[in-house]
Each structure stands twice: as structure tokens, then as C-alpha cells.
C-alpha positions, -999 to 999 in steps of 0.1 A, spaced: 699 764 691 670 739 690 676 703 684 665 688 650 640 660 654 635 632 630 597 627 628 575 598 618 540 607 605 512 583 615 475 578 612 461 581 647 437 554 660 421 544 693 455 527 701 469 563 704 440 575 726 461 579 758 489 597 740 465 620 722 446 628 755 479 636 772 492 657 743 459 677 739 457 681 777 493 695 778 496 716 746 461 725 734 435 729 761 456 750 785 465 774 756 432 776 737 419 812 736 383 800 733 386 779 765 404 806 784 380 832 772 350 811 783 365 808 818 364 770 814 390 749 829 412 729 805 402 697 823 365 704 820 368 712 783 388 681 776 361 660 794 334 676 772 354 667 740 364 631 748 335 617 727 346 639 697 382 629 702 372 592 701 352 597 670 382 615 653 405 586 662 381 560 648 375 579 616 409 572 601 413 608 592 434 620 621 472 621 618 501 628 641 538 633 641 560 613 665 595 620 675 614 589 662 638 588 691 613 591 719 580 580 702 563 610 718 536 629 699 548 663 688 519 673 666 483 661 659 457 669 633 423 657 646 397 654 619 366 635 610 335 638 588 301 636 604 265 644 599 246 667 623 226 637 636 258 620 647 264 646 675 240 641 704 247 674 722 239 694 690 203 680 688 188 713 700 203 732 671 185 711 644 149 704 637 143 666 639 108 668 623 121 660 588 147 640 571 183 653 570 199 660 537 231 643 545 249 654 514 245 690 524 249 686 561 282 669 563 308 687 583 345 682 589 361 689 623 398 699 621 421 708 649 458 711 644 481 712 674 519 714 673 541 712 703 
């Protein structure tokens, strides 16, 4: 029978960066179908996403659950709002000749990972 954990829900910040990187590197990237299907190593995918993870942690929209006894992360919800022009590596996908209508071009990233 599995052990019942008492959880604490927290807003994740850059202070949680190392814990989040460890958690995602252990529980998300090695199991992600899109990464496995693309024949990309979990480490390479994590390195590509580091900038986005940092932006999620500074947004104030990411949350996590910590085991109260161990303080280990057991779940994360990575989220942020951004405009297309905030993402450098997506510049090819958008025409920079005119102004962006930021109201219509806002996007929200959302990744939920549970141990």
C-alpha cells in the first residue's frame, strides 16, 4: 500500500530553480513522448528549455507541491504568459515587418508533471 504524503503547495520562483531542473530532468524529460519520438536525449531537450523554465519561474504563475516531510518536489505546474516577440528562437515563425497585436498574440505555456 502506498504511503500517504502530506503536501504543501507553493509558488515556484528562481529560488526553486535547482529543484525544478532536477525534478523535470528525472520525471518529465525521460518520459516525454514528444522527446522520445524526436530521438532527442532528455539532457539535450532540458538544455533547450532552460530559458523557458527560467521565464516560467520568474512569472509568478508556476506552482509546485512539496512533500512536507522531505521538502522534495512531487509535482510542478510550469506556466507563464508571453508575447511572441519574447521568444528569441521563434522569430522565424513571425513576420517582424509590422507591429504585433499583443492582445491577440499572448500565449500561455502550461506543463504539469506529477511524480
